[in-house]
N, C-alpha and C positions, 0 to 999 in steps of 0.2 A: 617494402611490398610493391609489386607492380599493380597497375590499375585493376587488372582482373582479380588479383588477390584481395584488393581492398573491397571490391564489390562483393566477393564471396564472404569475406570476413564481416562486412557490414550487414549482409543478409543474415548471417549466423547470429550476430549480436542482436539484430532486430527481433528475430524469432525467439531468442533466449529471453529477452526482456518481455516480449509479449506473453510468453508462457509464465514468467514470474509474476508480472503485474496482473495478468488475467483480467483485463478491463471488462470483458463480457461477463465473466463469472462474478466480478465485484459489483456489477450493475444492480442486482437485487439487494445487495447489502447497502449500497448507496441509497436506493429507493426507500428501504426500510428505515434508514436512519434519518433521512431528511423529509419524510412524507408530511411531517407536521409543520414544516416551514413554508413560507410563501415562495413563489417562483424566483423572485429576485434574490432572496437569501440562499436558495438552493444553488443558484448560479455562482454566488460568492463563495459558498462552501466548496463547490467543484473546482473553481479556479484556484482558491487558496490551497486546497489539498494537493493538486498536481504541482503547484509552485513549490510547496514544502518538499514534496517527494523529489522533484528535480534538483532542488538546492542540496538536499541531503546526499543524494547519489553523486552529484557533481563533486561535492566536498570529499567524499570517500574515493572517487575516481582519482583525484589529484593527491590527496593527503592521507588516504585510508591506512596504508601500512605504517605511516608515521604516527597516526593517531593510536592505532592498536599498540604499537611499541611504547609510545609515550605513557599511556595509561595502563600498560600491562594487560590489555584485553585480548582474550582469545576468541576466535570465531564461535566455538561451541558455547562459550559463556554468553555471547551475543545472541545466539539462537535460543538458548534457554530463557533468557530475559524476554526476548520477543515473544516466545511461546506463552509465557505467563500473561503478558499483556493481552495477546490475542484471545487467550482462554477467558479472561475476565470479560472482554467485549462479547465473545460468543455466548457466555453464560448469561449475561444481561439481556442479550437479544432473545435467547431461548426462553427467558422468563418475562419477556415483554417489558424490559426496563431499558430499552434502547436509548432513551433520552428524556429529559424533563419536559420537553415541549409537547409531549403527548398527554400530560396531566390535564385535568379538567380546570384547574385553577388558572385564572387569567394571568398573563405574564407581560411585564413591561417590554417594550421594544428593545431597550438596552440590554435586558437580561437575555432575550432571545438572540441578539447579535453576539453576545459574549459566549453563549452556548454553541452557536454556529462556528465561531472562531476557534474555540477549543476543539470542537469535533473535527474541523478541517485539519488541524495539526495532529491530534491524536483522537481517534484511531485511524482516520482516513489517510492523512499524509504519511504517517508512520505509526504502526508497522504494517498496515494493510497494503499500501502501495510501495513505500520504500522500507521493506522489511529486511530481516537478516538474509533471506535468500536472494533478494534483489541486490543488496549491497555486496554480498560475497560474489555474486555473478558479475557485477560491474568491476570489482577488483580483479577477478580472474580474466575478464575480457581485456582490461587495461594491461595486465601482466603478459598477455599473449604477444604484445609488441611494445618495444621500449620507446619507439618514436613518438614525438609529440602529436603527430598526425593520427596515431592510433587512439590516443586519449581523446582528441577532438572527435574522431569517428564514433567512439563509444558514447560520449556525451550527446552527440547529435542524434544517434539512434534512440537514446533514452528520451530526448526531447520530443522526437517524433511519436514515441509511444505515449508520452504524457499528453500530447496534442490529441491523439486518438481517444485516450481515456477521458479527457475533458469534453470532447464532442459527444461521447456516449453519455456522460454524466448530465450534461445540460439538456440532452434530449430525453432524459429519463421520465420527465413529467408526462410525455406523450404515452409512454408505456404504463405509467402509474395510473393515468386517467382511464385506461382500458381494463384495469384490474379491479375486481370487486374488493372492497375494504376487508372483507373476511378472508379472501384469498391472500391479500397482502399480509395479513397477520400470520397466516400459515407459512407464507414464503419467508417472512422475517424469522419465524421460529426455526424453520428448516435451515436457513442460512446461519442462524446462531449455532445449531448443532454441527453444521459443516465447519464453521470457524473453530468450534471447540475441538473437533477432531484434528483439524489442521494444526492447532496449537499444541495438542498432545504429540503429534508427529514431529513438530519443530523441537519440542523439548526432548523427545527420544533421540532425535538426530544430534542434538547438542550434548546429551548425556553420553551417547556412544562415542562422539567425537572427543569428549573429555577423557573417557577411558583410554582411547587409543593415544591421546596426546601425552598421557602420563604413564604409559606402559614402558 
């Protein structure tokens, strides 16, 4: 690719990842899930989530096709599995069961840290940020050019999106402070419904893909 083509391809990759990760749309989800944590823990969750997402996408950018072939995994199966996970998350949010830290019982600091660590990995790191759509998009972007420079470009664009997502997440406390607790509960349930719908769409896409795959 010439320099101009790299700029154009880089912009396309950036916009594709931005649409897939949707950091602005995921902000209410993040607020709803970490609202019971102190600010320090929220920052740790945000950082760990984007690091997990970046690590997963980087691995699939470099070794994705090998991993799929090695384990006999198809993209539709990956989409269905991701849809099931996201549906469970959305269902729990819809029923105000987003996490244990919202319970009235006192919780040890170690227990809260463990919950925060688990939450950062699943569901925030994956599948919300590094989900089937993001991973498949990354593999497609990498496949658009065989040069090592293209792989570096795709990973760099994803790193930039992760940085933007992290900045939005660590600033979420300012938005949460301006939201009435009752409104926050409504937002949490609405986001739970949206996640459930997204999950159903992911599963439908996976099922349709499976049908086409074996026709």
